[in-house]
C-alpha positions in Angstrom: -39.5 67.8 -26.4 -38.0 64.5 -27.6 -36.9 64.7 -31.3 -37.1 61.8 -33.7 -34.0 61.3 -35.8 -34.6 60.1 -39.3 -31.5 60.7 -41.5 -32.3 60.8 -45.2 -28.9 59.2 -45.9 -30.1 55.8 -44.7 -33.1 53.6 -45.5 -36.3 54.8 -43.9 -37.6 52.7 -41.0 -39.4 49.4 -41.8 -42.4 50.4 -39.7 -43.8 53.0 -37.3 -40.6 53.9 -35.3 -37.8 56.3 -35.5 -34.1 55.3 -36.2 -33.2 57.4 -33.1 -34.6 59.9 -30.6 -32.7 62.9 -29.2 -33.6 63.7 -25.6 -33.1 67.2 -24.2 -30.4 67.7 -21.6 -31.8 67.5 -18.1 -34.6 65.1 -18.9 -36.0 62.7 -16.4 -36.0 59.0 -17.5 -38.2 56.0 -16.6 -36.9 52.5 -17.5 -39.3 49.6 -17.4 -38.4 46.0 -16.9 -39.6 43.7 -19.6 -43.3 43.2 -19.3 -44.9 39.9 -20.2 -48.4 39.2 -21.5 -49.9 38.1 -18.2 -53.1 39.1 -16.4 -53.1 40.3 -12.7 -54.6 36.9 -11.8 -51.5 35.1 -13.2 -53.4 33.7 -16.2 -51.8 34.0 -19.7 -53.8 34.8 -22.8 -53.3 32.4 -25.7 -52.7 34.8 -28.6 -49.8 37.1 -29.3 -52.2 40.0 -29.7 -53.8 39.6 -26.3 -50.4 39.1 -24.6 -49.0 42.2 -26.4 -52.0 44.3 -25.2 -51.2 43.3 -21.6 -47.5 44.2 -22.1 -48.4 47.7 -23.3 -51.1 48.1 -20.6 -48.5 47.3 -18.0 -46.0 49.7 -19.5 -48.6 52.5 -19.5 -49.3 51.8 -15.9 -45.6 51.9 -14.9 -45.2 55.2 -16.9 -48.2 56.7 -15.2 -46.8 55.8 -11.8 -43.7 57.8 -12.9 -45.7 60.7 -14.1 -45.3 59.9 -17.8 -47.3 58.4 -20.7 -46.7 56.5 -23.9 -46.0 59.9 -25.6 -42.8 60.0 -23.5 -41.5 56.6 -24.8 -38.2 57.1 -26.6 -37.3 53.4 -27.0 -39.1 50.1 -27.1 -37.4 46.7 -27.2 -39.6 43.6 -27.8 -38.9 39.9 -27.8 -41.2 37.4 -29.6 -40.9 33.6 -29.7 -42.2 33.0 -33.2 -41.2 34.8 -36.4 -44.7 34.3 -37.7 -46.1 36.4 -34.8 -43.9 39.5 -35.6 -46.5 41.3 -37.7 -49.3 40.6 -35.2 -47.2 42.0 -32.5 -46.3 45.1 -34.5 -50.0 45.8 -35.2 -50.6 46.0 -31.5 -47.5 48.0 -30.9 -48.6 50.5 -33.6 -51.8 51.1 -31.7 -49.9 52.1 -28.6 -47.0 54.1 -29.9 -47.4 57.8 -30.0 -45.8 60.7 -31.8 -42.9 61.4 -31.8 -42.3 57.7 -32.7 -39.8 55.9 -30.4 -36.8 54.0 -31.5 -37.7 50.3 -31.6 -36.0 46.9 -31.8 -37.6 43.5 -32.2 -35.8 40.2 -31.4 -36.9 36.7 -32.2 -36.0 34.6 -29.1 -36.2 30.9 -28.2 -38.4 31.3 -25.2 -39.1 32.8 -21.8 -39.4 31.6 -18.2 -42.7 29.9 -18.9 -43.5 28.2 -22.2 -46.8 30.0 -22.7 -45.3 33.4 -22.9 -45.1 34.7 -26.5 -43.9 38.3 -26.1 -42.0 40.6 -23.7 -41.7 44.4 -24.1 -39.6 46.9 -22.3 -39.5 50.7 -22.6 -37.5 53.8 -21.9 -39.3 57.1 -21.5 -37.9 60.6 -21.1 -39.4 63.9 -20.3 -37.9 67.4 -19.9 -39.3 68.7 -16.6 
């Protein structure tokens, strides 16, 4: 079982994530590429919330293909283009993260390969087999 690391000697996390996650020796890992908020038909939703939902749907599909689920995620890294969208992104993320909470980092970036993209999310999952 993956174990969240939340030392009492440092400030608690700002949101629903763990400062670190310990993974048991011999675990199998799945690393996702960054997933963008894009539909299978190549259309892009206009809102950060819709795009984030597609990011997490894609991550869940990749994990399922590897025999894992969102419960196995030990680290999320997200990139958003507008600081004002940070809270809206985190609300979507919080609906998708599962216990034990993963480590998580959020970056504000200047843009992606197409100007309509507002968010990109990548994940690392681990499971002791």
